[in-house]
N, C-alpha and C positions, 0 to 999 in steps of 0.2 A: 848099186848106183849106176844109172844110165850114162853111156858115153856121149849122149846127145847134149851139146852145150846149150842149145836154146830149145828146151823140150816143148814148151807151150806153143811157141811159134811154129815148130816143126809139126806138132799135132794139128794146128790150124790148117797147114798146107795139106797134110795127109787126109784130113776130113773133107777138104774141098776138092781134092784131086784124085782120090782113090776110093775103092769100095771096101777097104779094110774095116774090120770090126773095131768097136770101141776097145775091146780087150787087147787086140793086137797092137793098136796104137798106144794104149796105156803101157803095155809091157815094153814096147820099143823105146818110148820116150821117158820111161821111169815115172809115170804119173799114175794117180789112182783112177780106177774105172769111172767113178762118179765125176772126177775132174774133167775127164775127156768128154763125158756126156754133157757136163755143164758148158764146155766149149762149143759143142754141137748145138746146144740149145740157146747159146748167146748169153749165158749167165756168167761165164768165165772168159777172161781174155777178150773182152769186147773191144772191137776195132783194132785188135792186134794184127799186124801184117804177117802173113805166113812166110816161113822160110823153107825153101826148096831143098830137101835133103839130098836129092840127086845132084843138083848143081854144087852142093857143098861137099860131095864126095863121101857121104856117110851112108848112102843107100843107093842100090842100083835098081833099074827098072825091072830086071829079071827077078830080083828079090821081092819086089812089090807084087809082081804077077803070081809068084808062088804063094804069097799070103792071100791074095784075092781068090785063088783057086782052092785053097785049103784054110778054113777058118781056124783050125787048130795049129797052124804053122806059126812059129815064132820068128819074126824078122831078125836078121843078123846085120850088125853094123859092118859096112865095107871097110876093108883095110885101107888105111890112109896112104895116099900117094905122095903127100908133101911133108909128112912128119919128119922125114930124114933130111929135108933140105934146110941147111943152116941159114938163118936170117941175119943179115948184116946188122951190126950194132949201130944204133943211131946216136950220134954225139950232139950234145947241146939240146936246146929246147926245140920242139916241133914248130915249123913255120906253117901257118894256116892262111890261105888266101883270104883277102878281105871279104870276098863274097860269101865265104863259108863261116866266118867268125860269128855271125848272128845265129848260126844253127847250133852252136855249142850248148846253150841251155837245153835244147831239145834232147841232145845226146846225154847230158847229165840227168835229165828227168827219166830217160830210158834206163840208165844204170840204177837209179834210185828205186824204180818200180820193179824191174826184172832181175837185177843182180845186186841186192843190198850188201852182199858179202864182199864186193869189190871196194877197196879202201879209197878214200878221197885222193890219196897220193897217187894211186894207180890210175884213177880217172884223169887226174890233172896231167900226169905224164903222157897218157895215151892220146888224149885229144887236145892237149895244150891249153888248158884253162887254169883258173886260179881256185884255191880253196874257198875264197870268199864268194865266188860265183856259185860254187857247188852248195855252200851253206845257204845262200840266198834262194836258190832253186828249191832246196829241201824244205826250208821254212816258209816258202811262198812269199818272201819279201823282195824278190827280184822285180825290177821295174816293169818287166814285160810278162809277169806271171800269167795274166789272163790268156795270153797267146801261146804259151809254151805247151808243146805236145810231145810226148815221148816218141822219139825216132832213133833207131839204132845208128851208131856212128859210122858203120860201113856204108849204109844207104846214103848218109849225109856226106860221104867222102872225107871223113875226118881221120880214118885209119883203114888198114886193110883187114880182111877177114882173118888172116893168119895172126895178126897182132891182137885182134879182139879175142880170138880163141885162146891164145897164150895167156892173156890176162885172166880170163874166166877160168881156165884150167888151173892156174896157180891158186885161185881162190876157192876151188871146189871143196877142199877139206874144211875151210872156214864155213862154207854154206852147210855142209853136213852137220857141223857142230851147232849152227844156229837152228837148223830144223829139229835136231835132237833136243835142244833146250826148249824150243817152242812146244814140242810134243810133250815133254816132261812137265812143262808149266800147266798144260791143260788137262793132264791126267790127274786122277785122284778120286776120292769118294764122291758119289753123286748125291742128290737129294733123296732122302729116304721116302719111299712111297707112303701116302696117307694110309692110316690104319682104317680098315673098313670091315673089321670083324665084329660079330654080334657082341663080344665081350666089351668092346670099346664103348658101348652105349649103356652098359649096365648101371653105372653111376647115375647117368641122366634118368634112367627109368626109375631108379630108387627115389630120386628127388621129386619125381612127378607122380609117383604112385600114392595110393591112399584115398581116403574119403574126400568127397567134394567139400570145399569150405562153405560154412553157413553164412548167412547174412550178418549175424552177430560178429563172426570172426573178421569179416571184411570191414565193417564200420566201427570196430571197437577202438581203433586208433584215432577216430575223429571225435570221440566223446570228450 
């Protein structure tokens, strides 16, 4: 499992800003080669904003240069410089400035599309919204549904990158189980190929073989 928390968004950035191969990006982000190719072709993660792995501290410029110089090189995730820093516990509900409150449905839509493994309770606590709002965004019954666009909560200023990473990290095991169940659901016997052997037509040949019918045989039922 890749240590990159937002693999598709990271892949978008690497495709736009480096000359790394699809295989290198797929290996680093924990994605399939064809999925990375689909992102490059615009068939996957359309309109997704790229996430800079250098700014996020998970990849260095030197590491990218190594990959660009050697197509067989596998990128390594940089050691975290903030993982050891304890985060203060927040008491009570999060206060969100009025100007930012209208952005919460966009953040909810981002979680629903990119991280379905994060529970409603976690989303509610992280960005300070209600479960009814989450449900309304999910079933598209929200009053502003036509204008809701998925945007990550860090960009909207609803939480910090560290807080977002912590929530996603806690739900990583749940995501692995969801992906395993999805893969198991679609596995199984396929449709058997059509029989196209000469023997398959023997019966048909037998029914059509024989002498040509006479005029008496054709019109005997009309007498």
